[in-house]
N, CA, C and O atoms as a GROMACS GRO file, in nm:
protein
  608
    1UNK      N    1   0.095  -0.134  -0.005
    1UNK     CA    2  -0.006  -0.002  -0.003
    1UNK      C    3   0.120   0.143   0.023
    1UNK      O    4   0.224   0.153   0.088
    2UNK      N    5   0.042   0.236  -0.065
    2UNK     CA    6   0.114   0.345  -0.085
    2UNK      C    7   0.058   0.489  -0.031
    2UNK      O    8  -0.054   0.520  -0.072
    3UNK      N    9   0.109   0.558   0.036
    3UNK     CA   10   0.045   0.670   0.086
    3UNK      C   11   0.142   0.780   0.016
    3UNK      O   12   0.262   0.803   0.005
    4UNK      N   13   0.024   0.832  -0.022
    4UNK     CA   14   0.096   1.027  -0.102
    4UNK      C   15   0.136   1.122   0.002
    4UNK      O   16   0.090   1.158   0.111
    5UNK      N   17   0.245   1.151  -0.077
    5UNK     CA   18   0.314   1.240   0.018
    5UNK      C   19   0.267   1.355  -0.125
    5UNK      O   20   0.169   1.425  -0.097
    6UNK      N   21   0.308   1.372  -0.225
    6UNK     CA   22   0.321   1.522  -0.292
    6UNK      C   23   0.263   1.468  -0.442
    6UNK      O   24   0.269   1.352  -0.481
    7UNK      N   25   0.213   1.569  -0.505
    7UNK     CA   26   0.213   1.589  -0.621
    7UNK      C   27   0.194   1.655  -0.697
    7UNK      O   28   0.098   1.729  -0.673
    8UNK      N   29   0.265   1.675  -0.831
    8UNK     CA   30   0.260   1.809  -0.889
    8UNK      C   31   0.141   1.824  -1.018
    8UNK      O   32   0.122   1.762  -1.123
    9UNK      N   33   0.104   1.887  -0.980
    9UNK     CA   34  -0.022   1.902  -1.072
    9UNK      C   35  -0.016   1.993  -1.181
    9UNK      O   36  -0.084   1.995  -1.283
   10UNK      N   37   0.100   2.087  -1.137
   10UNK     CA   38   0.140   2.167  -1.277
   10UNK      C   39   0.171   2.109  -1.374
   10UNK      O   40   0.141   2.148  -1.487
   11UNK      N   41   0.246   1.993  -1.346
   11UNK     CA   42   0.307   1.887  -1.495
   11UNK      C   43   0.200   1.842  -1.513
   11UNK      O   44   0.205   1.820  -1.634
   12UNK      N   45   0.093   1.807  -1.477
   12UNK     CA   46  -0.018   1.729  -1.553
   12UNK      C   47  -0.107   1.886  -1.637
   12UNK      O   48  -0.196   1.889  -1.721
   13UNK      N   49  -0.059   1.957  -1.592
   13UNK     CA   50  -0.120   2.108  -1.692
   13UNK      C   51  -0.023   2.119  -1.819
   13UNK      O   52  -0.066   2.132  -1.934
   14UNK      N   53   0.129   2.112  -1.780
   14UNK     CA   54   0.225   2.154  -1.885
   14UNK      C   55   0.234   2.035  -1.970
   14UNK      O   56   0.260   2.059  -2.089
   15UNK      N   57   0.219   1.902  -1.935
   15UNK     CA   58   0.311   1.828  -2.056
   15UNK      C   59   0.204   1.690  -2.047
   15UNK      O   60   0.150   1.652  -1.943
   16UNK      N   61   0.192   1.634  -2.165
   16UNK     CA   62   0.107   1.466  -2.175
   16UNK      C   63   0.216   1.404  -2.139
   16UNK      O   64   0.328   1.411  -2.190
   17UNK      N   65   0.177   1.334  -2.037
   17UNK     CA   66   0.244   1.208  -2.009
   17UNK      C   67   0.235   1.099  -2.077
   17UNK      O   68   0.123   1.070  -2.118
   18UNK      N   69   0.330   1.024  -2.104
   18UNK     CA   70   0.358   0.899  -2.227
   18UNK      C   71   0.373   0.807  -2.138
   18UNK      O   72   0.311   0.701  -2.148
   19UNK      N   73   0.434   0.824  -2.064
   19UNK     CA   74   0.521   0.698  -2.011
   19UNK      C   75   0.528   0.746  -1.837
   19UNK      O   76   0.541   0.858  -1.787
   20UNK      N   77   0.518   0.643  -1.788
   20UNK     CA   78   0.530   0.644  -1.655
   20UNK      C   79   0.641   0.565  -1.580
   20UNK      O   80   0.673   0.458  -1.633
   21UNK      N   81   0.705   0.602  -1.465
   21UNK     CA   82   0.831   0.495  -1.408
   21UNK      C   83   0.824   0.526  -1.246
   21UNK      O   84   0.806   0.639  -1.202
   22UNK      N   85   0.836   0.449  -1.192
   22UNK     CA   86   0.866   0.430  -1.045
   22UNK      C   87   1.039   0.425  -1.036
   22UNK      O   88   1.107   0.341  -1.096
   23UNK      N   89   1.113   0.567  -0.921
   23UNK     CA   90   1.238   0.515  -0.883
   23UNK      C   91   1.254   0.549  -0.730
   23UNK      O   92   1.183   0.605  -0.646
   24UNK      N   93   1.359   0.500  -0.730
   24UNK     CA   94   1.384   0.547  -0.534
   24UNK      C   95   1.449   0.684  -0.528
   24UNK      O   96   1.481   0.732  -0.637
   25UNK      N   97   1.470   0.746  -0.432
   25UNK     CA   98   1.550   0.843  -0.396
   25UNK      C   99   1.609   0.861  -0.339
   25UNK      O  100   1.566   0.907  -0.233
   26UNK      N  101   1.800   0.838  -0.355
   26UNK     CA  102   1.855   0.876  -0.241
   26UNK      C  103   1.808   1.010  -0.152
   26UNK      O  104   1.789   1.122  -0.200
   27UNK      N  105   1.792   0.968   0.008
   27UNK     CA  106   1.765   1.089   0.102
   27UNK      C  107   1.890   1.110   0.227
   27UNK      O  108   1.959   1.019   0.274
   28UNK      N  109   1.894   1.243   0.262
   28UNK     CA  110   1.973   1.235   0.415
   28UNK      C  111   1.819   1.219   0.466
   28UNK      O  112   1.708   1.224   0.412
   29UNK      N  113   1.889   1.187   0.648
   29UNK     CA  114   1.810   1.160   0.764
   29UNK      C  115   1.718   1.297   0.770
   29UNK      O  116   1.598   1.283   0.794
   30UNK      N  117   1.758   1.392   0.753
   30UNK     CA  118   1.698   1.506   0.792
   30UNK      C  119   1.589   1.561   0.688
   30UNK      O  120   1.506   1.648   0.712
   31UNK      N  121   1.610   1.487   0.559
   31UNK     CA  122   1.502   1.489   0.436
   31UNK      C  123   1.380   1.414   0.493
   31UNK      O  124   1.268   1.462   0.511
   32UNK      N  125   1.417   1.299   0.516
   32UNK     CA  126   1.299   1.216   0.570
   32UNK      C  127   1.219   1.232   0.672
   32UNK      O  128   1.112   1.172   0.682
   33UNK      N  129   1.278   1.343   0.783
   33UNK     CA  130   1.212   1.382   0.843
   33UNK      C  131   1.106   1.463   0.792
   33UNK      O  132   0.986   1.437   0.779
   34UNK      N  133   1.195   1.600   0.755
   34UNK     CA  134   1.103   1.692   0.687
   34UNK      C  135   0.991   1.640   0.580
   34UNK      O  136   0.900   1.715   0.544
   35UNK      N  137   1.000   1.535   0.543
   35UNK     CA  138   0.890   1.472   0.422
   35UNK      C  139   0.778   1.411   0.465
   35UNK      O  140   0.670   1.402   0.406
   36UNK      N  141   0.818   1.357   0.603
   36UNK     CA  142   0.734   1.288   0.730
   36UNK      C  143   0.661   1.413   0.761
   36UNK      O  144   0.545   1.380   0.787
   37UNK      N  145   0.674   1.527   0.769
   37UNK     CA  146   0.625   1.624   0.866
   37UNK      C  147   0.556   1.735   0.723
   37UNK      O  148   0.498   1.844   0.729
   38UNK      N  149   0.588   1.666   0.630
   38UNK     CA  150   0.509   1.751   0.481
   38UNK      C  151   0.551   1.836   0.411
   38UNK      O  152   0.487   1.870   0.312
   39UNK      N  153   0.671   1.894   0.445
   39UNK     CA  154   0.764   1.992   0.368
   39UNK      C  155   0.797   1.963   0.283
   39UNK      O  156   0.910   1.913   0.286
   40UNK      N  157   0.737   1.970   0.163
   40UNK     CA  158   0.782   1.932   0.029
   40UNK      C  159   0.734   1.986  -0.076
   40UNK      O  160   0.613   2.003  -0.087
   41UNK      N  161   0.791   2.008  -0.139
   41UNK     CA  162   0.686   2.069  -0.290
   41UNK      C  163   0.776   2.019  -0.406
   41UNK      O  164   0.899   2.012  -0.403
   42UNK      N  165   0.703   1.989  -0.501
   42UNK     CA  166   0.761   1.935  -0.623
   42UNK      C  167   0.724   2.034  -0.777
   42UNK      O  168   0.743   2.005  -0.895
   43UNK      N  169   0.675   2.139  -0.725
   43UNK     CA  170   0.610   2.258  -0.845
   43UNK      C  171   0.783   2.312  -0.911
   43UNK      O  172   0.863   2.374  -0.839
   44UNK      N  173   0.805   2.284  -1.016
   44UNK     CA  174   0.927   2.343  -1.108
   44UNK      C  175   1.015   2.214  -1.097
   44UNK      O  176   1.109   2.213  -1.176
   45UNK      N  177   1.004   2.115  -1.024
   45UNK     CA  178   1.081   1.991  -1.044
   45UNK      C  179   1.102   1.918  -1.148
   45UNK      O  180   0.998   1.871  -1.193
   46UNK      N  181   1.213   1.884  -1.214
   46UNK     CA  182   1.240   1.825  -1.355
   46UNK      C  183   1.365   1.708  -1.317
   46UNK      O  184   1.447   1.730  -1.228
   47UNK      N  185   1.365   1.597  -1.389
   47UNK     CA  186   1.482   1.502  -1.410
   47UNK      C  187   1.552   1.496  -1.484
   47UNK      O  188   1.504   1.536  -1.591
   48UNK      N  189   1.696   1.453  -1.494
   48UNK     CA  190   1.802   1.444  -1.598
   48UNK      C  191   1.884   1.340  -1.586
   48UNK      O  192   1.889   1.283  -1.477
   49UNK      N  193   1.969   1.290  -1.703
   49UNK     CA  194   2.034   1.181  -1.692
   49UNK      C  195   2.188   1.242  -1.703
   49UNK      O  196   2.226   1.296  -1.807
   50UNK      N  197   2.264   1.230  -1.599
   50UNK     CA  198   2.399   1.257  -1.588
   50UNK      C  199   2.485   1.190  -1.602
   50UNK      O  200   2.481   1.120  -1.501
   51UNK      N  201   2.617   1.141  -1.693
   51UNK     CA  202   2.686   1.051  -1.681
   51UNK      C  203   2.660   0.927  -1.651
   51UNK      O  204   2.738   0.853  -1.592
   52UNK      N  205   2.538   0.896  -1.692
   52UNK     CA  206   2.496   0.742  -1.684
   52UNK      C  207   2.409   0.704  -1.530
   52UNK      O  208   2.375   0.591  -1.496
   53UNK      N  209   2.385   0.832  -1.453
   53UNK     CA  210   2.321   0.853  -1.354
   53UNK      C  211   2.192   0.897  -1.386
   53UNK      O  212   2.166   0.941  -1.498
   54UNK      N  213   2.104   0.889  -1.292
   54UNK     CA  214   1.966   0.989  -1.297
   54UNK      C  215   1.912   1.081  -1.172
   54UNK      O  216   1.852   1.040  -1.072
   55UNK      N  217   1.944   1.191  -1.199
   55UNK     CA  218   1.867   1.309  -1.104
   55UNK      C  219   1.793   1.352  -1.087
   55UNK      O  220   1.712   1.327  -1.176
   56UNK      N  221   1.736   1.450  -0.979
   56UNK     CA  222   1.613   1.484  -1.008
   56UNK      C  223   1.636   1.664  -0.901
   56UNK      O  224   1.680   1.678  -0.787
   57UNK      N  225   1.597   1.749  -0.978
   57UNK     CA  226   1.655   1.876  -0.912
   57UNK      C  227   1.548   1.955  -0.902
   57UNK      O  228   1.456   1.934  -0.980
   58UNK      N  229   1.536   2.065  -0.800
   58UNK     CA  230   1.479   2.144  -0.770
   58UNK      C  231   1.378   2.090  -0.700
   58UNK      O  232   1.278   2.162  -0.693
   59UNK      N  233   1.368   1.948  -0.624
   59UNK     CA  234   1.273   1.909  -0.567
   59UNK      C  235   1.256   1.993  -0.424
   59UNK      O  236   1.342   1.948  -0.349
   60UNK      N  237   1.193   2.080  -0.367
   60UNK     CA  238   1.190   2.157  -0.270
   60UNK      C  239   1.159   2.105  -0.091
   60UNK      O  240   1.051   2.121  -0.034
   61UNK      N  241   1.286   2.041  -0.027
   61UNK     CA  242   1.221   1.942   0.063
   61UNK      C  243   1.297   2.102   0.199
   61UNK      O  244   1.407   2.158   0.190
   62UNK      N  245   1.210   2.123   0.282
   62UNK     CA  246   1.211   2.242   0.346
   62UNK      C  247   1.323   2.167   0.455
   62UNK      O  248   1.336   2.045   0.467
   63UNK      N  249   1.394   2.262   0.523
   63UNK     CA  250   1.527   2.211   0.618
   63UNK      C  251   1.421   2.175   0.753
   63UNK      O  252   1.325   2.245   0.786
   64UNK      N  253   1.474   2.022   0.831
   64UNK     CA  254   1.411   1.975   0.918
   64UNK      C  255   1.418   2.090   1.063
   64UNK      O  256   1.534   2.120   1.094
   65UNK      N  257   1.298   2.157   1.155
   65UNK     CA  258   1.328   2.255   1.188
   65UNK      C  259   1.414   2.213   1.327
   65UNK      O  260   1.489   2.295   1.381
   66UNK      N  261   1.398   2.085   1.377
   66UNK     CA  262   1.417   2.023   1.453
   66UNK      C  263   1.535   1.926   1.458
   66UNK      O  264   1.539   1.847   1.553
   67UNK      N  265   1.645   1.923   1.354
   67UNK     CA  266   1.744   1.902   1.345
   67UNK      C  267   1.885   1.969   1.450
   67UNK      O  268   1.904   2.087   1.478
   68UNK      N  269   1.945   1.882   1.479
   68UNK     CA  270   2.038   1.906   1.587
   68UNK      C  271   2.189   1.941   1.521
   68UNK      O  272   2.256   1.984   1.615
   69UNK      N  273   2.239   1.941   1.445
   69UNK     CA  274   2.396   1.995   1.402
   69UNK      C  275   2.396   2.002   1.232
   69UNK      O  276   2.467   2.079   1.168
   70UNK      N  277   2.321   1.924   1.185
   70UNK     CA  278   2.379   1.906   1.081
   70UNK      C  279   2.203   1.942   0.973
   70UNK      O  280   2.097   1.889   1.004
   71UNK      N  281   2.215   2.020   0.876
   71UNK     CA  282   2.140   2.021   0.786
   71UNK      C  283   2.105   2.024   0.619
   71UNK      O  284   2.207   2.046   0.555
   72UNK      N  285   1.997   2.009   0.545
   72UNK     CA  286   2.071   1.966   0.434
   72UNK      C  287   1.952   2.071   0.359
   72UNK      O  288   1.836   2.098   0.392
   73UNK      N  289   2.061   2.128   0.211
   73UNK     CA  290   2.017   2.229   0.145
   73UNK      C  291   1.870   2.177   0.070
   73UNK      O  292   1.823   2.071   0.029
   74UNK      N  293   1.829   2.312   0.078
   74UNK     CA  294   1.680   2.251   0.033
   74UNK      C  295   1.601   2.216  -0.134
   74UNK      O  296   1.489   2.178  -0.168
   75UNK      N  297   1.734   2.255  -0.208
   75UNK     CA  298   1.690   2.216  -0.322
   75UNK      C  299   1.818   2.166  -0.414
   75UNK      O  300   1.855   2.204  -0.525
   76UNK      N  301   1.870   2.063  -0.319
   76UNK     CA  302   1.997   2.015  -0.384
   76UNK      C  303   1.979   1.903  -0.478
   76UNK      O  304   1.874   1.842  -0.456
   77UNK      N  305   2.022   1.873  -0.540
   77UNK     CA  306   2.000   1.761  -0.667
   77UNK      C  307   2.035   1.639  -0.579
   77UNK      O  308   2.124   1.642  -0.493
   78UNK      N  309   1.951   1.521  -0.610
   78UNK     CA  310   1.890   1.382  -0.565
   78UNK      C  311   1.939   1.305  -0.634
   78UNK      O  312   1.903   1.333  -0.748
   79UNK      N  313   2.006   1.213  -0.634
   79UNK     CA  314   2.049   1.105  -0.703
   79UNK      C  315   1.914   1.010  -0.727
   79UNK      O  316   1.855   0.976  -0.624
   80UNK      N  317   1.863   0.966  -0.847
   80UNK     CA  318   1.742   0.862  -0.837
   80UNK      C  319   1.800   0.706  -0.844
   80UNK      O  320   1.887   0.668  -0.922
   81UNK      N  321   1.732   0.625  -0.746
   81UNK     CA  322   1.805   0.513  -0.766
   81UNK      C  323   1.705   0.412  -0.885
   81UNK      O  324   1.586   0.388  -0.865
   82UNK      N  325   1.770   0.371  -0.985
   82UNK     CA  326   1.714   0.306  -1.078
   82UNK      C  327   1.779   0.185  -1.157
   82UNK      O  328   1.894   0.228  -1.167
   83UNK      N  329   1.780   0.092  -1.204
   83UNK     CA  330   1.866   0.001  -1.274
   83UNK      C  331   1.901   0.039  -1.405
   83UNK      O  332   1.827   0.099  -1.483
   84UNK      N  333   2.027   0.000  -1.427
   84UNK     CA  334   2.077   0.053  -1.541
   84UNK      C  335   2.009   0.106  -1.671
   84UNK      O  336   2.014   0.214  -1.730
   85UNK      N  337   1.933  -0.032  -1.695
   85UNK     CA  338   1.902  -0.074  -1.833
   85UNK      C  339   1.745   0.053  -1.819
   85UNK      O  340   1.705   0.112  -1.919
   86UNK      N  341   1.704   0.065  -1.733
   86UNK     CA  342   1.560   0.157  -1.711
   86UNK      C  343   1.644   0.342  -1.722
   86UNK      O  344   1.593   0.443  -1.772
   87UNK      N  345   1.777   0.329  -1.657
   87UNK     CA  346   1.843   0.487  -1.660
   87UNK      C  347   1.866   0.473  -1.822
   87UNK      O  348   1.847   0.585  -1.869
   88UNK      N  349   1.897   0.385  -1.920
   88UNK     CA  350   1.956   0.421  -2.069
   88UNK      C  351   1.826   0.432  -2.104
   88UNK      O  352   1.807   0.538  -2.164
   89UNK      N  353   1.692   0.342  -2.086
   89UNK     CA  354   1.617   0.372  -2.161
   89UNK      C  355   1.511   0.466  -2.159
   89UNK      O  356   1.410   0.452  -2.227
   90UNK      N  357   1.541   0.596  -2.056
   90UNK     CA  358   1.520   0.710  -2.012
   90UNK      C  359   1.602   0.810  -2.050
   90UNK      O  360   1.541   0.916  -2.061
   91UNK      N  361   1.729   0.816  -2.078
   91UNK     CA  362   1.803   0.887  -2.146
   91UNK      C  363   1.764   0.912  -2.292
   91UNK      O  364   1.777   1.018  -2.353
   92UNK      N  365   1.714   0.796  -2.337
   92UNK     CA  366   1.686   0.769  -2.538
   92UNK      C  367   1.561   0.865  -2.568
   92UNK      O  368   1.544   0.950  -2.656
   93UNK      N  369   1.447   0.805  -2.422
   93UNK     CA  370   1.339   0.892  -2.436
   93UNK      C  371   1.344   1.018  -2.392
   93UNK      O  372   1.261   1.095  -2.440
   94UNK      N  373   1.416   1.056  -2.318
   94UNK     CA  374   1.462   1.192  -2.320
   94UNK      C  375   1.525   1.287  -2.393
   94UNK      O  376   1.514   1.409  -2.382
   95UNK      N  377   1.598   1.219  -2.476
   95UNK     CA  378   1.678   1.275  -2.581
   95UNK      C  379   1.568   1.295  -2.744
   95UNK      O  380   1.581   1.366  -2.844
   96UNK      N  381   1.520   1.247  -2.726
   96UNK     CA  382   1.409   1.278  -2.799
   96UNK      C  383   1.353   1.451  -2.810
   96UNK      O  384   1.370   1.525  -2.714
   97UNK      N  385   1.278   1.510  -2.955
   97UNK     CA  386   1.315   1.653  -2.927
   97UNK      C  387   1.161   1.690  -2.846
   97UNK      O  388   1.058   1.641  -2.892
   98UNK      N  389   1.156   1.763  -2.745
   98UNK     CA  390   1.058   1.810  -2.735
   98UNK      C  391   0.987   1.723  -2.621
   98UNK      O  392   0.867   1.746  -2.602
   99UNK      N  393   1.068   1.599  -2.523
   99UNK     CA  394   1.053   1.532  -2.437
   99UNK      C  395   1.163   1.560  -2.292
   99UNK      O  396   1.274   1.613  -2.295
  100UNK      N  397   1.095   1.509  -2.181
  100UNK     CA  398   1.136   1.574  -2.044
  100UNK      C  399   1.094   1.484  -1.990
  100UNK      O  400   0.999   1.414  -2.025
  101UNK      N  401   1.177   1.470  -1.876
  101UNK     CA  402   1.148   1.410  -1.742
  101UNK      C  403   1.148   1.469  -1.616
  101UNK      O  404   1.243   1.520  -1.558
  102UNK      N  405   0.973   1.453  -1.557
  102UNK     CA  406   0.925   1.560  -1.456
  102UNK      C  407   0.867   1.447  -1.335
  102UNK      O  408   0.782   1.369  -1.378
  103UNK      N  409   0.900   1.434  -1.212
  103UNK     CA  410   0.807   1.394  -1.098
  103UNK      C  411   0.716   1.417  -1.071
  103UNK      O  412   0.689   1.494  -0.979
  104UNK      N  413   0.632   1.355  -1.142
  104UNK     CA  414   0.494   1.345  -1.098
  104UNK      C  415   0.422   1.348  -0.963
  104UNK      O  416   0.325   1.422  -0.943
  105UNK      N  417   0.473   1.264  -0.868
  105UNK     CA  418   0.453   1.223  -0.740
  105UNK      C  419   0.520   1.171  -0.685
  105UNK      O  420   0.585   1.077  -0.731
  106UNK      N  421   0.528   1.222  -0.548
  106UNK     CA  422   0.611   1.120  -0.421
  106UNK      C  423   0.526   1.074  -0.338
  106UNK      O  424   0.428   1.136  -0.294
  107UNK      N  425   0.572   0.920  -0.302
  107UNK     CA  426   0.473   0.842  -0.214
  107UNK      C  427   0.574   0.720  -0.113
  107UNK      O  428   0.687   0.678  -0.140
  108UNK      N  429   0.511   0.694  -0.025
  108UNK     CA  430   0.575   0.586   0.058
  108UNK      C  431   0.530   0.444  -0.026
  108UNK      O  432   0.418   0.416  -0.069
  109UNK      N  433   0.599   0.400  -0.030
  109UNK     CA  434   0.621   0.200  -0.049
  109UNK      C  435   0.700   0.154   0.049
  109UNK      O  436   0.810   0.206   0.066
  110UNK      N  437   0.665   0.066   0.115
  110UNK     CA  438   0.729  -0.039   0.217
  110UNK      C  439   0.823   0.047   0.315
  110UNK      O  440   0.924  -0.001   0.365
  111UNK      N  441   0.784   0.164   0.334
  111UNK     CA  442   0.867   0.265   0.437
  111UNK      C  443   0.977   0.309   0.380
  111UNK      O  444   1.078   0.326   0.447
  112UNK      N  445   0.973   0.333   0.251
  112UNK     CA  446   1.042   0.433   0.157
  112UNK      C  447   0.995   0.504   0.069
  112UNK      O  448   0.885   0.501   0.013
  113UNK      N  449   1.101   0.585   0.053
  113UNK     CA  450   1.017   0.730  -0.040
  113UNK      C  451   1.044   0.671  -0.184
  113UNK      O  452   1.153   0.620  -0.214
  114UNK      N  453   0.912   0.683  -0.290
  114UNK     CA  454   0.940   0.671  -0.405
  114UNK      C  455   0.873   0.748  -0.512
  114UNK      O  456   0.751   0.756  -0.499
  115UNK      N  457   0.941   0.823  -0.648
  115UNK     CA  458   0.885   0.964  -0.667
  115UNK      C  459   0.882   0.855  -0.798
  115UNK      O  460   0.960   0.763  -0.820
  116UNK      N  461   0.760   0.898  -0.877
  116UNK     CA  462   0.701   0.895  -1.015
  116UNK      C  463   0.737   0.955  -1.121
  116UNK      O  464   0.672   1.058  -1.139
  117UNK      N  465   0.823   0.931  -1.209
  117UNK     CA  466   0.886   0.982  -1.324
  117UNK      C  467   0.759   0.966  -1.436
  117UNK      O  468   0.685   0.869  -1.449
  118UNK      N  469   0.759   1.075  -1.501
  118UNK     CA  470   0.707   1.056  -1.588
  118UNK      C  471   0.785   1.096  -1.727
  118UNK      O  472   0.868   1.186  -1.711
  119UNK      N  473   0.770   1.035  -1.888
  119UNK     CA  474   0.813   1.095  -1.957
  119UNK      C  475   0.723   1.193  -2.035
  119UNK      O  476   0.617   1.144  -2.075
  120UNK      N  477   0.748   1.340  -2.068
  120UNK     CA  478   0.646   1.396  -2.123
  120UNK      C  479   0.635   1.516  -2.187
  120UNK      O  480   0.718   1.595  -2.140
  121UNK      N  481   0.581   1.555  -2.256
  121UNK     CA  482   0.578   1.620  -2.390
  121UNK      C  483   0.512   1.739  -2.367
  121UNK      O  484   0.394   1.731  -2.333
  122UNK      N  485   0.574   1.874  -2.381
  122UNK     CA  486   0.515   1.963  -2.356
  122UNK      C  487   0.410   2.024  -2.453
  122UNK      O  488   0.416   2.033  -2.576
  123UNK      N  489   0.298   2.069  -2.356
  123UNK     CA  490   0.183   2.120  -2.458
  123UNK      C  491   0.183   2.232  -2.500
  123UNK      O  492   0.261   2.309  -2.444
  124UNK      N  493   0.114   2.277  -2.592
  124UNK     CA  494   0.127   2.390  -2.676
  124UNK      C  495  -0.007   2.479  -2.621
  124UNK      O  496  -0.101   2.414  -2.576
  125UNK      N  497  -0.016   2.609  -2.623
  125UNK     CA  498  -0.130   2.656  -2.557
  125UNK      C  499  -0.284   2.601  -2.602
  125UNK      O  500  -0.375   2.583  -2.521
  126UNK      N  501  -0.290   2.584  -2.708
  126UNK     CA  502  -0.393   2.517  -2.757
  126UNK      C  503  -0.440   2.373  -2.733
  126UNK      O  504  -0.550   2.330  -2.766
  127UNK      N  505  -0.339   2.300  -2.668
  127UNK     CA  506  -0.364   2.153  -2.630
  127UNK      C  507  -0.452   2.217  -2.463
  127UNK      O  508  -0.562   2.182  -2.419
  128UNK      N  509  -0.363   2.307  -2.409
  128UNK     CA  510  -0.462   2.306  -2.288
  128UNK      C  511  -0.581   2.380  -2.280
  128UNK      O  512  -0.650   2.368  -2.179
  129UNK      N  513  -0.618   2.459  -2.375
  129UNK     CA  514  -0.726   2.535  -2.397
  129UNK      C  515  -0.815   2.423  -2.411
  129UNK      O  516  -0.916   2.408  -2.342
  130UNK      N  517  -0.758   2.308  -2.545
  130UNK     CA  518  -0.887   2.212  -2.545
  130UNK      C  519  -0.889   2.119  -2.421
  130UNK      O  520  -0.996   2.059  -2.418
  131UNK      N  521  -0.815   2.090  -2.328
  131UNK     CA  522  -0.848   2.026  -2.204
  131UNK      C  523  -0.903   2.086  -2.142
  131UNK      O  524  -0.971   2.017  -2.067
  132UNK      N  525  -0.918   2.211  -2.124
  132UNK     CA  526  -1.003   2.273  -1.994
  132UNK      C  527  -1.134   2.277  -2.074
  132UNK      O  528  -1.244   2.246  -2.028
  133UNK      N  529  -1.113   2.314  -2.184
  133UNK     CA  530  -1.322   2.261  -2.276
  133UNK      C  531  -1.349   2.132  -2.272
  133UNK      O  532  -1.471   2.111  -2.268
  134UNK      N  533  -1.289   2.046  -2.272
  134UNK     CA  534  -1.329   1.884  -2.248
  134UNK      C  535  -1.379   1.849  -2.108
  134UNK      O  536  -1.481   1.784  -2.082
  135UNK      N  537  -1.278   1.910  -2.009
  135UNK     CA  538  -1.331   1.901  -1.886
  135UNK      C  539  -1.418   1.974  -1.859
  135UNK      O  540  -1.495   1.934  -1.772
  136UNK      N  541  -1.444   2.096  -1.914
  136UNK     CA  542  -1.595   2.174  -1.907
  136UNK      C  543  -1.708   2.109  -1.931
  136UNK      O  544  -1.798   2.096  -1.848
  137UNK      N  545  -1.710   2.052  -2.082
  137UNK     CA  546  -1.795   1.980  -2.119
  137UNK      C  547  -1.833   1.849  -2.058
  137UNK      O  548  -1.945   1.801  -2.073
  138UNK      N  549  -1.735   1.790  -1.985
  138UNK     CA  550  -1.756   1.637  -1.914
  138UNK      C  551  -1.816   1.680  -1.774
  138UNK      O  552  -1.894   1.612  -1.708
  139UNK      N  553  -1.779   1.774  -1.747
  139UNK     CA  554  -1.893   1.824  -1.586
  139UNK      C  555  -2.013   1.936  -1.632
  139UNK      O  556  -2.084   1.993  -1.549
  140UNK      N  557  -2.020   1.950  -1.724
  140UNK     CA  558  -2.178   1.984  -1.753
  140UNK      C  559  -2.233   1.855  -1.793
  140UNK      O  560  -2.347   1.824  -1.758
  141UNK      N  561  -2.165   1.780  -1.860
  141UNK     CA  562  -2.277   1.669  -1.887
  141UNK      C  563  -2.339   1.557  -1.747
  141UNK      O  564  -2.442   1.495  -1.725
  142UNK      N  565  -2.203   1.580  -1.675
  142UNK     CA  566  -2.239   1.501  -1.541
  142UNK      C  567  -2.353   1.573  -1.464
  142UNK      O  568  -2.443   1.516  -1.403
  143UNK      N  569  -2.335   1.724  -1.477
  143UNK     CA  570  -2.466   1.797  -1.396
  143UNK      C  571  -2.598   1.801  -1.467
  143UNK      O  572  -2.703   1.837  -1.414
  144UNK      N  573  -2.584   1.760  -1.590
  144UNK     CA  574  -2.694   1.767  -1.657
  144UNK      C  575  -2.742   1.577  -1.628
  144UNK      O  576  -2.858   1.536  -1.614
  145UNK      N  577  -2.662   1.522  -1.626
  145UNK     CA  578  -2.736   1.368  -1.619
  145UNK      C  579  -2.788   1.359  -1.444
  145UNK      O  580  -2.882   1.294  -1.399
  146UNK      N  581  -2.693   1.446  -1.369
  146UNK     CA  582  -2.760   1.381  -1.230
  146UNK      C  583  -2.895   1.516  -1.185
  146UNK      O  584  -2.966   1.510  -1.085
  147UNK      N  585  -2.898   1.609  -1.271
  147UNK     CA  586  -3.015   1.682  -1.272
  147UNK      C  587  -3.149   1.609  -1.339
  147UNK      O  588  -3.267   1.622  -1.309
  148UNK      N  589  -3.113   1.564  -1.396
  148UNK     CA  590  -3.244   1.473  -1.526
  148UNK      C  591  -3.283   1.363  -1.396
  148UNK      O  592  -3.402   1.353  -1.366
  149UNK      N  593  -3.209   1.306  -1.344
  149UNK     CA  594  -3.195   1.178  -1.201
  149UNK      C  595  -3.244   1.213  -1.116
  149UNK      O  596  -3.307   1.136  -1.043
  150UNK      N  597  -3.236   1.323  -1.096
  150UNK     CA  598  -3.278   1.390  -0.926
  150UNK      C  599  -3.422   1.447  -0.971
  150UNK      O  600  -3.487   1.478  -0.871
  151UNK      N  601  -3.483   1.468  -1.080
  151UNK     CA  602  -3.638   1.535  -1.099
  151UNK      C  603  -3.702   1.375  -1.149
  151UNK      O  604  -3.820   1.365  -1.115
  152UNK      N  605  -3.676   1.313  -1.186
  152UNK     CA  606  -3.737   1.187  -1.218
  152UNK      C  607  -3.804   1.138  -1.129
  152UNK      O  608  -3.861   1.030  -1.147
   0.00000   0.00000   0.00000
């Protein structure tokens, strides 16, 4: 069973997610404590493959207030724990023009923090408008159906 920590809702707005993959994340003790306290934000975060290793950048994990002497840097780059084949596959997919690696959500799985990465393709303004239009149309259809069923 997994417990949701944080979701990057802006990623779903800005990108069309084509594929998802689960990865572990290398964390310090104060980072884990801060995540347990809920002081984490994925907005603006991205992942990249460098020197055959996967890293996630700009994940904002606020400093743990009650740490004694050693504190972590809030937006440091953190290594992702993936198999070699997965890293190579993500490298190939992210090098295609217009594709990027985006962290979609953080969650607990068996006492460990996991990251769901998505291979995303950037949306144009027209795509975003059409998504909003579809969402509004489905919402109106649901309202009409509920109204019809209520008055029956």
